[in-house]
Structures are given as C-alpha cells and as structure tokens.
N, C-alpha and C positions, 0 to 999 in steps of 0.2 A: 342658191348650195352653189360657195367657192371652186371655180375647178383651179386644179396643180398646174403653175406655170410649168410648157417644156422647157424643156432644153434645147437650145436650136442648133442643127442639125449643121456641119460646119461641108460647103460643097464639094461635091465629089470629082477627083481628075478625070481624066483620059482615062485612066488605070480602071476607074472603077471604088477606089479607094480610095480614103478620107484625107483630106488635103494637106490638114495638118502634120498627119505621122509623114506622109509624101516629099510634104518638106525639113521636117526632123529629123528624116534617115541620110539625105546627106549630110546634115552638120552634127550628129553623132557619130557619121564613118570619118566625118574629116576633123573632129575633135580628137577621133580614138587613132590619127595617122601622126596626127602634130606626138600627142602623147606619145603612142611609138620614136619615131623619130626622135624626141628627147628622151628618153628612154635606152637607147639604142647609141646617141651620142654618146651614154654617161657612161655606155660599159667599159672599164679594158681591154684593151686587147688579150687575144688568148694561146697559146701554141709558139708557131716557130716568132709570129709575127710579133707579142711578147717577147723572145728573148733576142728579135734585130732592133730592136729596143732599145733593151738593154743593153748590147753591148754598144751602142749606139751612143748610150748616155756615157759609160764607161771611158772609151775613147775621149770623148769633146771632154770629160772633165778632167780626164789622167793628161791628158796633154796639158790643157791650161794651167793644172797645178804643177807642172812639170817646168812650164815655163816659168811662172809666177815662181818658184822653187830655186832659181838660178844663181848661184853662187860664184865667184872670184874664182877659178883654178878646175872647173866643174867644164868636162867632155858636150861639148855640143851638141843639141839634142840632135839634129838636124845632119846624116839622113838614118845613124845606127840607131841612137837612142828611139827617137819616131817606128819606125822599122820595125822595134820590137813591141814598144804598146800598141801596136795597133795591131801586130799579131796575134798578140795575147786576146786584145779587146774583142778581137771578131773572133776568134773560137767561139768566145763564149752566145754566139748566135746558132751554136747547135750544141749546146750545154743539154740538153733531155733527148737527145739521137743517139749524141757522141758522149758522153759524161768522162769513159776513161781516155779518151785522145785531149778532150779537152782539158782533164787533168794533170795527161803528158803535159803541152802547150804551155799550161801554168807552172807546172813546176819547172819547167825547165829555162820560163823567158827568167824570173821576177834574179836567181843567180847569177845569170848575165848580163842584167844591164846594173844592177846597185854598185856591183865591184869594177866597172870599167870605167865607172866617175863621172857616168850620168844624173845628168839635177836629179836632184831627191824626190820624186815625185810617187803618187800614191799609185803604181805599178803591180804593187802589191795583192794591193782590192781583190786583183782578180784571182791568185792566189787559191786566198779567204773564199772567196765567191764556187771557183773551181772545185775546192776539197770539200764546203759544204753542199754542194749539188751533185760529188762525188758520191760521203756519204750517208745521203738520204738515197740515192739508185741505186750502188750500188753494196756487194755484201765488206764488210766492215773491214778484212784485211786489203784491199783497197787501197782505204784512206787511209790505212796506220801505213802502211807502205809507200805512200806520199809521205807522209809526215818524216821517216828514216829519210826518205831523196832527197828531201826541204836541207834539214839539213846536212850531210854530209856536200848538199852540191855546196853550201854558203861556205862552210869550213873549207872543201876543199878550193874554192872559190878567192880565198881568203890567205890560203897557202901558199896557192898562187902567183896571187898580186904582192906579195908579203907586204898584207895589211894595210901602210898605204897610206897609217896615218887617220881613219877616219875614226872616227870615236861610235861612229851606230854600228862596223864592221860586225860581224859576227864569227869572233873569234876564240872569247874566251867557256869558261863552262858557263858560268851567269846572263849570260848572251843567249848559247844557246838554247839554256834552261828555261829563258821569257820567250824567243820564238817560239821550242816547243811547246808549252802549256798553251800559248793559245791556239798552234794549229790542233791540241788536243784539243780545246776543249769549243771548237770548229768541228771537229767532227763530233762531239756528243752533241751539241745542237743537231747536227744532222739524224744522228741515231734515230734521235726523240722523234724529229718529224720521221722519221720513215717508220718508226713504231705506231705513234702516232694515224702515220696515212693504211699501216696493216690492216691496224684495226678497224680502220671505217672500212677498209674495201672490204677485210671479212663481214663486219652487221651491213653491206651490202647486201654478200652474198648469201648469206644468212636468208634476211629480209627477202632476199629475190626466191632463195627456195618455197621459204616458209608461202610466200605467194603463188607460188609453181605449186605445193603441195595442198591447199586451199581451193585451189582452183581444179585439181586432177580431183580432191574430195566432195567440191561442190557437183561435177560433173560424175563422181559414182554414185551420190544419193542422186542427183536427176535420173541418172538411169533405170537407179534399182528401182525409185518409186513409177519411174513410167511402165517398166517389169509388174511391178508393183499390180499397178490400176489393170494393168492387160491381160494379167492372171484372174481380179477380180470379177472385171469383167466377162473374160471368156469364164468363171465357176456360175456369176450368176447367169448370162443367157442360156451356155448351152444347155445345160438340165435343164430350164423350161421350155427354150424353143425345141426340145428333142420331143419331151411329153407334149407340146402342142402340137408336132408334125403328125407323133403317134395317134394323138384320139385326134386328130383331122383326117387323116387315111381312116379313122374307125364309123367318121359319124359317114364317110360317106361311101362305105364300103357296108355300112349300115342303115341306109338312109333310106329303105323301103322299114324299117323296122324303126317309128318313131320315137316308139319310147327309148330304145338306145342309141337312136344317132341324135334324140334333146340332151342324152345326159354324156357323152362325149361334148357336145359343146359345152355343157354346164361345166364337164373336166378343163374344155379350155379356157373360158370365161374364170374361173379360176387362178389357170397358172399364166396368162395373162396375166392378173391382178397381182398376182407374187411379184413375177417377173419386175413391174414396173414399181413395186416398192420398194424391192431388194436394189434396183437399180438410183432410187430416192434415193437411196440410201447409200448406194459406191457416192454419187454425185455431189453427193450435199456437203463431203466433206473436199471437196473443190469448190461447191458453191461457198462455203464460209472464209475462204484465202479471198471472193471478190465481195463475200459484204464489210472484209475489216479495210478495206480501199472507200476511201471519201467520196468519189460517187459510183458505188456498187452497193451502195444503203438498201435496202429488199433484195438485196440479191436471193440472202436465204430467210424466207419468213419467217419457217420453223429447224427445227434442228432437225439433226436426219438422224433415221428410223436406230439403235442400237445394232450393232454386229449381231447374227446370228450365232447360234455355241451348240455343243451337240446338244442341247436341254431342249434341241427344236426340230432334230432330228423325225420325229414321228410325225415332222407335216411331209419333209420331205418320201418319207416311206408311206405313206398317206396317197398324195402324191401317184407316186410309183403307181402303187395297188389302183388309181382308178386309168392307170393305162393298159391294165389288161394281166401286169404281171404279180405271181403270187409273191406274196412280201412276206420272211418269218424276223422276226426280232430272238433279237438273243441277248444274254446277257443280262447288265444293266438298267436295258431298254423299258423299256416297260411295255404293261400292255396298252392297246387302244382305249382311250379313254379312262384311264386311271391314271392316278397320282403315283408321283415318283420319280419324278426328277428333281428334287432336290439336289441330289450328290450334283447329280452333271451341272446344274446352276452353278456351282461354287470353286464350280475348275476356271480357273487365271484365264480371261478373256484370251489372249493370242491361241492355249488352246485349246479352247473349248470349239475359236473359231477354226481352226487349221485342220481338226474333227470333222469339225459341219463339211468342212472346205472338199475334205477329201470321200469322205459319203457321197456328197451329192456327186462330183464328179465319178467317182467308181460306179453310182445308178446311173448318170448318162450313159458311159461306157455300156455300161449292161444293156438298154433302151435302144441303143442306139446301131452295137455292135455282135452284141453277144447270139442272139436269136432266141434269148432263155426262157422258160415258159418260169423259173421262181430264182427266188437268190436272200439269200440270207443275209442280213446284217447284225452284228455283234460286235457291241460296246464295255468294254467291262474295265473299273479301277480298282486296281492295284497301289500299294506303299512307292508314292513320290512319279507313280506314272498313269496313263491313257491307254488300255491298247483295245487298236478299232482295227474290225476284220470282213472285208465283205466278202462272198461268193458267190456264183451264177450257177447255173447247169448248163448255162447255153456252148454252143458249137463254132460259133464264131470264127472269123479273121484271126489265125497265130500271130498276124505282124503285130494287133494290136496291143499285145506284151512287150513290145520296144519302144524304142522312146519316142515314141508323139509328145502330143503338145498335152495331153491330157496326163497321163502317166508322169512325164518330166511334171508338169505343173501341183503335180502329187505329193511327189518326192520334193517339191522345191517348198512346198508348204510345211510337209513332216520339218524338213530342215532349217528352216525359220524359225523353230518351238526349239531346235536340239533333238530331232530325234529322226525315225527313220523309216524305211517304208521296200515293201518288196512287191512287186506284180507280175503275174507268169501262170503259167495254167496251176488250178487243182490236184490235189491229191486222187480227189476221187473222179477227174474232168472238170472242165470247163476254166472258170477263168478264179480265181484269187486277188486281192487286195488286203493286203498286214500292215500294220505302221503301226510302231510305237513310240507314246507322245511322255516324252518328263515333262513333270509339272515343274521343273527349275527352282525348288526347292522355293516354292512363292508358301510357304504355309502349311500346314500339314492337311496332307490330302483327306477330301469326304469321304464319307463312311461310304462306300458304295450299295444299292440296295438292290436288292438277288433275289429277287424271286422265285421262291424252288431251283437258286441256281448254284454251282455246287466248287462255283472258285476256277472251274476250266472249262478251258474256249470249245464251245462246241457241244456244253452237255445238256444243254436244254436250251430249248427252239419253242417259239412258240408264233403263229399265225398270225399274222395284222390282220 
C-alpha cells in the first residue's frame, strides 16, 4: 500500500504562526502602502487648495501673455496693470466661499484695465470664470445683473476715454451684442451645471432618506419579530407550566392517595410533553434560518410542527379538566371523542392560531388567578368572523382584568388579524374574555358544526 505523501509544514515563527504568513504580511502591507501613495499622489487638490492653484495659474498665464502682447503705444504693465491683474486673479482663491465678492472684483477690473491702454492680455478670463462660478453658486439674478453692469462699465469707460482709436473697444451695438452674447452663454452653462448639481444633491438626499427608511423599517420589523417570539413563548409556556404547577401541588397534597397522586403525575408528564412539542415548533422557525446557512447544515433535522389552531382547542380543555377544573364546551366545539372539527380546521391559519392562543391564555389566567371551579369555553362560527368567549365563575383578584401581560397579549393576538377583544368581570360574576376574529375575506366561511346549538352565544353548553 503506497502512502500518500504529506505536505511539509513551514517552520513556525516565534509567535506560533507559520513563517510564510509572517513574512508575507509585511510585504503585503508595504505593497498596499506603495499603492496608496501612488493613488494619493494622483489625486487632484480639492476645495481651497484647488482654488488657490487656479488663482496662481491664472495670474502667471495672464502676466506672461500680457507681457508678450505689448505693442508700441501701450501703457507700461508695471505697476498699475500688474496690480489689476494680481487683484483679479487672487480673488479667484475665494470663488467658492465668496462668489459674489469675487464677481464684483471681476466685473470692476476688466472695464478699468482695457480702456486704460494696458497690453491686451487675457485678464478678461477672470470675468468669465467669476461669472460662471456665480451662475453655479448664486441665483440667476446675480449673474444677469453682472452682465448688465459689465456692458454698462465698458460703455462708460469707452465714452469717458473718447474711444481712443482702439478697434476692439466696446463702443457700438455690434460689440455690445457680441460681449453680451458671450456673457449670457457663460451664464447659461453655469445655470445648467447648477441644475445638474441640484438634481444630484436631491438624488443623494432621496437615497439617504430611503436608506434611513429601510433601516427604520428593518428595526421596526426586528422589534415586531422579537415581540412576536416573546408572545409565542409566553403563550406556550405560561399555560402548560401553570397546569404543571397545579398538578404538582395536587400530587403533593394527595401523596397519601397513590392512585390520585399517580394521576396527577401522569397529567404533569402529558403537559410537559406538550410544552416541549410546542416549544420545538416555535424554535423550529429560528432553526430553519440557521439551516439555510452554509455552516448551519443539520440545525433543523425535521420540519417544525404545524402551528396550533382552534381545531385543537379540545386538547387544551382536556388538559385543563385534568387539573381539576370543570370545563364546559359550547357553540361549535365538539364534545370529547366526537368528530366535528372540520369547520374549525378550514379556518385561515392566522385566525385559527389567534383563537387558540386567546383560549389558551384565558384558561391560564383562570387556573392561576381566579380560583374558579368551572369555566365555559365557547367558539362560534358566523359568516365572515369567529367569536370566542371564555367565562369562569371565579372570584380572584379584579386587577387581572387590567392591562396585564396576559390580557395585553390576547388583545395583540386579536388585533393581529384585525379583530377585537374585551376582558373584564362577567355579567353573572367571574371573569369573561370575549373576542371577535374576522376571516378577512379569505374565501367563504366554513359551515359551522352546531350540535344542538341555536346560533346564540351561551344557549347550549356541554360538559367536557
């Protein structure tokens, strides 16, 4: 038999890790640092640094081109012309934070520079940049007002100078129209950029609002799911643990009567088994999520049990009767051992579950708080709705009719299917829980099974 060659392990370093990983980590970090420096060096400056760089570039280019454009008869660039160019170019460094002030400087400088006979340089570029910036950052009236002021300034300067024989001077209608057209085109481009920026900002705000809404909705659903799980666990455990507690007390009280003590122990065993079964059903939903994960295989080896419904209310009544409480059935609930739950089984699953949990919680409160000797459970099917009523003859504390967790949970159960629930003292004493659960148009309501019933709540009652 040929042995499979084993891979030779790399010697471990002083920290216990493989030396290969220890050696490659610094190299990877160095490579990331070099790449980051290269990427960082390729980025253009932003904000005030970018504006300062633009101002310096405009200043250098304007001075250089003005020196190159000197003609005989031009006024020397130094010092007045250079001062005007420097002021106009330096103002661009504040174009984002002070767009109106920069526009004022740009509107004043060109009508002073050109009519005074300085070399024909590109100082007017400052005017175009400032006007475009104002069209982007400010309202339309600001940039249009600047266009009017520029035209008026050139005309006023030319008239004061008397023309001077400059063929490029703005003195006639054609030159005014050309200047106005160029300025208006600049304003139009700036307004277009402003509109696009506004659309982008609006889209970002909508995206941020949608993200907040999604987070709020996810948080709300998580809270609702936690409340639902808590309500399920409360409904599952409270009833069965209450029965187990009652039966355990009965077994201790009847320890001299072996037959009755063993009967109580059998009831405890059945109740605990039912508790475990329902608890597995509730937790099975969570296990299904784990089983869907790659590392959660086998978390749910079998599907969870189907949720309880009103068709299984008889089991609750049998368990309650085993605890020593006389239980009467009324309405469309069948007698023990007899068929007739088909109509209840055809109910929509949410309605059936809500009705079951309401009866379960009402019986739990009866066993724990009322001190009742008998309880009547009535379930009736009507066109489009189900009515559940639980009456006991107890004389327990009246505060259990207030907003306790049990009553609040029953109201939430009824509200979850669009129904309503009332809980309080009964008309003949004791405590009453009454709930109306609409079927929400989920098909035609099933035909009720009415053994001996007349369709009126409370007219017929059978002992369990």
